[in-house]
N, C-alpha and C positions, 0 to 999 in steps of 0.2 A: 018259333022263329026259324026261318030258313037259314041254312048255313051260308056264310060268305064265301067259303072255298070248299069244294069237293076234292079231296085228295084220293087219287086212284092208285092203288098198289096191285099190279098184276104179278102173280107169284106162281112159280113152278119149281118145286123142290128147293126152296130158298131158306131152309131152316138154319143154315150155318150163320147167316147174317141178319135174319129177320128180326131178332130181338132188338138189335141196334136200330134198324130202320123204323120199326114201330115206336120205339121209345122216342126217337128224335121227332117223329111226326106228332105224337100225342103230347109232347112237351112244348108245342109251339106257343109263343106268346099271344098269337091270335087264336083265341079259344073257340071262336064261332066257326067250327069246321065240321065236316063229316069225312070219315075215312072209309072208302069203299075197297075192301080187300077181296080181290077176285082170285080164288085158287084154281089154277088151270090143271086140275086132276093130278095133284102132287101125290107121290108115293112115300114121302118122308113125313116128319112130324110138323110140317108147316102149319097145318090147320089147328093142331092142338096149341101151338104157340099163339096164334091169332085169337083163338077162343079164350085163352087165359087172359089176354089183354081185354077182350070184349066184356068179360065178366066184371071188370072194374071200371070200364069206360064205355058208356053207351054210344059214344060218337063213332065207334068202330063197328061197321056192318060187314058181314061175311057172306060172300056168294061162292058156292062150290059148284064148279062145272063138272058134268059127268064124264067128259072126255077132253083130251088135250086139244086146244084149238089155236094155241100160239098167243104171244103177247098182244098183238094188234086186236085180235078178236076178243080177247079177255077185256081189254080196255074199252072196246065198244059196248060190251055188256054193262060195264060200269057207267059209261056215258048215258045209257038208256035210263039208269036209276038216279043219276046225279041231280041234286037240287041246288047246288051252290051257284053263286053269281060267277065265280071263277073256277076253272078246272086246273088242277095241278097233278102232274104225274110224278111219282117217286118210285124208282125201281126197288125191289125188295132186298137188294144187297147194298143199297146206298144209304147215306146219312144226310140229313139237312140241318142247317143252323137253326137254333131255337127261335130266332127272330126272322127267319126267311120269309114266311108267308106274309107277315105284317109289313115288312119293308117292301116286298115286291108289289103287293096290292096298293100300297100308298104311292109307290112310284108310278104304277100304271094309271091310277086314277088321276094323279096330278098331271100327267102328260096326255091324258085321254087316249091311252093306247089300248089296243085289243089283245095284244100279245106282249108279255114282258118276260125277259130271261135274265139270269145272272151268270156269273162266271162259275166254272167248275174247278174245285180243288181235286185234282186227280192223284190218287194214291194207290200203290200196289199193296195188296193184302199181305204179302210176305215182307214188305218194307225193305226189299233189296235195292230199290231205286228210290230216290228222293221224291217227295210230292212236288207237283208243279201245278201251275194254273193253265187253263185251256186257252184263254185269250192272250193275244200278243199285240204289240204295237199300239196304234191309236185306239183300237177297240178296248184295250185294257186300261186306257188312260182316263176316259170320260164317258158318260152316257151318250148313246148314239141311236139313230134310227136305222133300221135295216130294211132294205127293199128286196124285191124278188131277185133282181139281177145280182146284187151283192151276196144274197143268201146262196144262190147257185154257185157263184164263183168260189165261195168259201167251203163248198161241199164236194169239190173234186177229190177223188180218192188219192191219197198219198201226196196231196199238194202241200205247199208250205203254209198256206193260210190256215188259221184256226178253224176246224170243222164245226161250224155253227149247228149242224144237225145233231150233234151230241148234246147240246144244251137241253135243259128240261124246263120249258117255258110254262108260265101261267097263261091261260087263254080264257077270254070271256065266253061263257057258255052260250050266250045269245047269238054270237057270230057263228059258232059251230052249228047251231040249230037253224039259224036264218038261211045259211048256204048249204045246209044238209051235208056237211063235211064230216067224215068219219075216218078212222084208221083203215089203211089198205090191208085187208086181212091175209093177203097172200105174202106179205112181207114179214120176215122175222128180224131183219136188220134194216135200218133206215126208214122205219115206219113213222118216226117222229119227223124226219126231214120231209117226207111226202105230205104229211098232214099240214105242216106249217107252210110249205110252198103253195099248196092249194089255197090256204087262207090268204097269203100275200097276193096271189094272182087275183083274188076276188076283191082286194082292196083293204085288207086288214092292216092296221098300223102296229109295227113291231118295234118295241123299245128295248134296247139292250143296256142293262145296268151292270157295270163291271165290278160287282162285289162278290167275294168268295163266300157264297152261301149254300152251295150244293156240293156235297162231298162224294165224289164219284169213285167208286171202288173198282179196281181192276184185279181180277183173279182168274185162276185157271177155269173156273166155271162160267165166266162171263161169255155172253153170246155176241155182244155188240162189236167185238173186234175180231170175230171169226169170219173171214171173207172166203167161205167155201165156194166152189163152183156153183152149187145150187143157189146160195144166197146172192151171188153176183148175177146169175141168170134172172132171179126174181127182181133184182133192182133194175136191170135193163128192161124187163117187161113192164115194171111200174113206170119207167120213163115213157115208154110208148103209150101206155094208158093215160098218163097225165097229158100228153100232147093232144090226144083225142078229146079228153074231157075239157081242157082249157079252151080249145078252139083256135083257129088260125090267127085271129086278131090278137089274142093274148100271148100266143107263142112267138109271134114275129119279133118283137123287141127282145125276146129272151133266147132266140134260137142259137146264137153263138155260145152263150153260157150253157144252154142245155146240151149242145153238141160236145162242148169241152168236158162236161161231166160224164156224158155217155162214153166218150173216148177213154176217160180215166177208168171207168168200170171195165171196159174191154182190156185195157192194159193190165189192170189188177187181176183180171181173169187169166191172162197169159202168164203173169208172174206166179199165180197159184198153181197153174198147170205145170209150169217148169219146176217148181219146188216139189210137187207130187212126183214128177218123173225122176228127180234127183233122189228122193227118198226111196223110190222103187229101183234104184240103181240102173236107171236108163238115161245116162248123160246125153246120148245122141238125140233122144227125143226131146230133152230139155233144150238142147242147142237149137233144134229145129223150131221150137216154139219161140225162142228168143230171137231167132233170125227174122221171124215174121213180125215180131213186136220188140224192136231193140230198146224202146223206152221202158220196157219191163225189167231190163237188166239191173238198173239201180234198185228197184224194189226187191228183186231176188237177192241181191247182195245184202240188203238190210235184213230181210226176213229169214234168210237162210244162215245167218251168222250163228255159230255154235251156241252162244249164250241164249239167243232167242229160241233155238230149237229145244234146249234143255228146259227153258222156262215153260214152253208149251207142253212138254211131256211131264212136267212135275205135277204130281197128284196133290190135291189139297189135303191137309191134315183133318181127319174126321173130327166131328164135333165132340164125341165122347172122349177121344184121346186128348184134345185140347183142354177140355174141362178137367180131366184127370191131372194134367200137367199143372194147370193153374191152381188146383186145389192145394198143392203142396208148397206153393211159394208164399213169401211174405207179401201182404198187401202193399201196393206201390202208391206213394204220394208223389205226384208231379208238382213241383214248386215252380211257379212262374214269378220271376223277379227281374227288376231292372236296377237293383242296387249293386254296388261294388261290395261284396261281402268279404271285406278284408278285416284282419284283426284290429280292433280298436277304431273302426271307421266312424261309426255314429251309433246313437241309441237304437234306431229302428233296425239297423243291421244286427246289433247285439240281440234285440228281441227275436228277430226271425231265426237267428242261429240257435238261441236258447229253445225256442219252440220246436225246431227241427230236431235238435238233440234229444228232447224229451220224446218226440214221436219215434225216433230210432230206438231209444231205450224201451219203448212200449211195443216194439216188434214190427214197425213199419220200415219198408225200404224207401229211400228218398232219392229222387232224381231232380236235380236243379237245372232248369231251363231258363236262360237269359236271352230273350228273343231279339233284343235290340242292341246294336253296337253303341248306342248312346250311353249305355251303362258304363262304358269305359271312360267317358269324359275325356280327360287329358292324361290318362294312365295307359301307356303302351304295353306294360308288362304287369301281370296281375296274378297273384296267388290267392285262390279262394279259401277263406277260412272254413274249415270243416270238410275240405275235399278229401274223400276217402274215409275220414273219421266219422263224418255225419252223412255226407252224400255219397251214395253208391255210384252215381254218374253225374258229371257236370258238363253242360254244353252252353257256350256263349257265342251268339252269332257275331261274325266278324273277327274271330280269333282262331289260332291254331295252338295246339298243345305241344310243349316240350317238357317231358317229365311232369312235374306238378305245377307248371307255370303256363298261363294263357298269354299269348302274345298277339297284339293287334295286327291284323292284316293291312289296315289302312296306314300308310306311312305318315299321313297328315296328323295322326294322333301323336306320334313320336315328335313331330315338329312342334305341335302345340305344347307338349310337355317341356321341350327344351326352351321354348319361349317363356313359359311360366317360370322355370328355374332362373333363367336369365333376368326376368323382370324382378323376381324377389331379391336377387343379389344386387341388382341395380338400385332398387328402392332402399336397401340398407345404406347405400352410399348417397341417397337423396336424389337419384336420377329416376325420372318417371317416363322417359321417352318410349319405353316398350309397353307401358300399361295398356294403351289402346289396342295393341296387337295381342296381348296375353290375357284376353277376357276369359273369365271362368266358363266352363262348359255349361250348356243349358241344363235345366232341371230334368234329369233323365226319367224320373218316375212318371211324369205326365207327358212324355214324348208322344207325338201322334203315331198311331198304328199304321203300318204299311203291309202290303200283301206279302212281302218277304218275311216280315215278323210272323205272320200267321202260318206261312209255309214251314218256317223253322220249327215252330211248336209242333206241327203235324209230323215233321220228320223225326224230331227228338222224343216226343211223347210216345210215338209208335203204337197208339191205341192200347197201351198197357196200364194206364193209370186207373187205380181204384178210387183215388181221391185226387182232385186238382185243387191246389192251394194257391190262391192269388195273393201276392204280396203287395198290398195297397189296392184301393178301389179301382185305380186306373188300369189294373191288370185283368179285371174280370172279362173284358171283351175277348181275351185269349183263351178262355176256358173251353168253348166249343171246339177249338181246333186241336185239342188233345185227342179227338176222334173216339171218344168213349162216352156215348150218351148215358150209360148206366152208372157212371162214376159219381160219387158224392163230390160236392164242390163247396169250398169255403173261401172267405176273403179276410185277410188281416186288415182291420180298419186303420190302425196306427193313429190317424188324426181325423177329427171332424173338420174337414176342409172348409165347409160352408160357413163355419163360425169364425174363421180367421180374418177375413177382410175387415169386418167392423172393429174387431179388437185392435188390429194394427193401425187402422185409420184413427182410432181414438188416441193413439200415442204419436201419430204423425210419422210413423216409420214404415218403410216398405217391407213386404214379406219376401222370403227367399224361395218360396215354393209356389206352385200353381194354385189358383183359387177356383172354387167350384160353387155354383149356385146350388141351393138345397135340392131342387128337382133333379138336376144332373147327377148330384152325388147319390141321391136315392136310387136313381136308375142304374148307376154303376154298381152300387152295393147289392141291388136286387139281382145282379147277374150271377150271384153265387147262391147256393142253397142255404147257407147260414153265414153269419157275420161274427168274426172274432173281434170283440172290442177289448181294449186293454185298460179301460177304467170305467167305473160305474156311471158317471155322468154322461159320457158319450154313448154308452150302451143304451141308456134311457132315450137319448136323442135318436139313435138309430132305430129303436123299436117304433118310435113315432113316425119315422120317415118311411119305413119299409112296408110293402104291401102284404096282405095276408099270405100265409104259407112260407114266409121267411122268418128265421129266428135269429136271436143274438145270444152269444155265449161270452161271458166276461172271463178273460184270461190275462191277468196282469203279468208284468215281467217276472220271470222266475230267476232266482239267484241261488248260488251255493253259499250259504252264510259261513263266515269264519268261525273258528272254534270258540273264540272268546272276544269280549268287547275290546276295542282299541281306543283308549282315550287320547292317544297321541304322544309325541315325543318332544313337544315344545317347539315345533316347526311352524306354528301359525296356521294360516287358512289355506284352503284348497278350493279351486273352482275347476270343474271338468265340463267340457262341452265341445260339440262339433261346431262347424262354421255356419250353422243355420241362423236365420234372422232372430228368433227368440233368444238364442244364446248370445249373439252379438249385442243385441239391445240390452240384455240383462247385465252383461259384463261392462258395457259402457256406463250404464246407470250406476252400477256398484262402484266402479272406479271414480266416477265423477261426483256422486252424491254421498256415498256411504264410507268409502275408504278414507277420505280426509278426516272424518269424524273419529274413525277407529285409530288412525295414526296420531291424531291430536291427543287422545287419551293414553295411547300406548305407542310411543315413537319407535319402539323396536319391533312392532308387529310386522309380519311378512305375509304375503299371499303368493302361492304358486298356482299358475294357470296351465292346465294340461288339455290338449286336444287341438283340433284344427281351428277352433275359435281364435287362437292366437294370431292367425293371419289377418284378422280384421283390423289390427292396430299396427302402425308402422313402428320401427325400432325406437324412434324418439318420443313416441306417445305414451310409453309405459311410465307410470308414476313411481316414485321412490318406494322401495319395499316390495314391488311386484316383479315376479320372475316368470316369464313365459317359457314353457317347456316344449310347446308344439305337440305333435302326435307322440304318444307314449305307448309302445307295444304292450307293456304289462303295467297296469295301474296299481297293482297290489302294494308295491313298495311305496308309491306316492301316497296312497290312502293311509298306510300304516303310520307314516311320519306326521300326518296332519293332526292338528288339535281340533279344528272345526272345519266342516265342509259347508260351503255356502252355495245356495241355488237361488239367486235373486231374479227369477224370471218374472216379467210383467205381462207377457203375452204368449200365446201359443196354445196348441190343442194336443190331444193325446196324453199318454202317460209320460211323465218326465223320468226317463229311464235312469238317469244319473242319480235321482233321488233314491230309487230302489237299490241301485248299486251301492250307494253310501250306507243305506240301512244294512245291507248284507255284509258290509265291511265292519259293522259294529261301531259307527262313528256318530259323534254329536253333530247335529245338522241344524242350520238356520236357513229357512226357506220362506218364500212368499206363499200366499194362498193360491196363486196361479200355479206354482210348482206342485202344490198338493191337491190340485183339482182332481176330483174323481176318486181319490184314495184317502181324503182327509179323515173320513170316519174310521179308517183302519189304523191311523197313526197313534191314537190314544196318548197324546202328550209326549211321544218320543221325539218329535221334531218341534222346534220353536218356530212359530209363524209370525211374520212381521211384514207389513206392506209399505211403511214409510221409511225414509232413510234414517230418521232418528230412532225409530223402534228397532229397525234391523241392526243398526250399529250397537244399540244397547244390549240386544240379545247376544251378539258376538262377544262384546266386552265381558258380559257376565260369565260366559263359558271360558274365555281366555284367562279370567282371573281365578277360576275355581276348578282345579283338577277333580275335586270330588263331584261337582255338578256335571263335568264332562263325562266322568265315569258312569254316573247314574243315567245320563241321556244315552250314552253309547250302549249300555246294557239294555235299556228299554228299546232302542232301535233294533238290536239284535233279536230280541223277543218278537217284535213285529215282523221282522224279515223271516224268521223261522215259521211263524204261525200263518202268515198271509202271503208271503212272497217266495217261499221255497219252491223249487221246481215241481215237486209233487202237488203242492197246494195250488200253484198258478195254472198248471196246464191240465189238471185232472179232468175238468169239464170238457175240454176240447177232445182229449183222448177218448173219453167215454162216448162222446157224440160220434166221432169218426168210427170207432169200433162198432157201434150200433148200426150206423148207416152201411158200413161194409158188410156186416152180417146179414142185413136185409137183402142187399144186392147179391151177395154170394148164394143165398138161399133161393132167390128168385130166378137166377140164371139157369141152374140145372133143372129146376122145376119146369121152366118154359121150354128149354131145349131138349 
């Protein structure tokens, strides 16, 4: 079967970045491709790298040229071999998004376009400047059509418009062949511009899709931003040849735009000549050039800035030296999260912190990257749990750091926080006037991605990650923007979101988180190399959903069990939970249906409620014997005093973290089968399970009446915690998998380079 896309990689001495480039191309979700690697008489190890890839992937074809002919000629050799319906060019020092070819082909064929291009994520190899996108303004906002006049105007040298000639479009092979258009072999810069302009003049339809799917690397070895006098002279010559080739009728409507571009080439030439004179310590010669071309002064001022000159003179670090430096460092895990990882925040935060702590103990370095300000919600000042103890580096978009505290840059977050506080105080007095203004922040985990989010990941990950760990399925779209195609990737599943809507609908209660259809959830989970499920039932569901090549590892919540069982000090019951919908529903059900039965039998019974779930009830809604504590920074003392821990959840997915926490505290527990879902086979009678109000109340009363039974259950709970939910038992499979993947990648890199 003929390939759908022929990917052309022209290479000359590109060994330093070639591994990343080929990995990103061969990992495309669109598998029906051929990769035509044309080596332009390299003197380094480029060909050996390509041959290593070709031995394991027959889609990679290698053509070695006997002498150096330049990138345009090398691409023309590949075009003569290409069999794909579409032609894609990828430079040997760049990276592409794993879904790039599939998305662009789909966009082109849906719009009946002959040319389709995406936006560039431009990043510096030394990471001294922050990544940016190429497109700006309206072109960055929505898909658009590009005609020849607009294309010319956008390619004046040093103009303010985004230079569309830098884009790396996909082109229908049939239009190249029908019009016999090939790269101008005399050009080493702007050869892409010349080719696309000729296609547009002949009537090709160019669709621009502003998605950040091509990762364009700038470094000291790049040739695309070297405007030497020879390169500028060649560009002016190409302009003259184009006018003759296109003919007077085609040139007439484009003459003003062509003349403006030619003028920009001459101005750039004057600027380069002036800079060369300054470097040669001939200031009078530089002034003479600028007197003839005053418009070049601004360009000289920009290009001759000391920082720019130093950057140009800086030599790239040799591959061998870079690999030697990397060999001695700890493997880096880049954690992508939109959670507020504060002490005692919620179960999923506790899980992620526990996992990251175990990874650090296992020898990994951890960098936490929070790419969206939505994670702040209504919290203007935030202290990340584990900052410096677990995480070597923490970065959250939309904040600045003072000491160990992150502070929101957006003053509206502080305003929303003040409104929330005022509303809570007012509601205690029975006043609800502020409630409409003090709405809770949207569910940050599922917030839509923005280009700024992706750029933030690229800036903070810095291409250093050996592992990229996505916290929730919603975070996997950020994995490619770590700019490390060889990195292992994993996603913490937390919940089976596609199972939640039907469960909540059966109870007639709304969910507090985003819902996902099963196909969408499967696609998100497949964005990582393997899935970390936190209980067995959902691991089985994930395995059924995922495509071949993706695996699932079960890693339940890990806890540090207490030294001895804690049967309680006669202080009654304890409910612990965050303000999510399952906890709110479970608490309301318990207080309405179960608590009256317990109080009828034991009038002195009491229940303490800890966590943000307390905000779900107004001050006057709490029944007799119930004490809401709100958020408690350290739950150990609260657990120690409780006789019985209750978890009356009727709906929800994932692992019920507070159940595992109670086991680790050596407590007697009464829970529902929903609470025990996915781990019920591990409990071995340590937890009393009941799903009706009558049965639940009866189990609680039995434990309250018998200190001996409480002691027996507490001891059994502690055994289960030590055997199945200790940190070592919980996370061993994940640590082993990551170590194995890192070892394979570390071995492959030096062998290839």
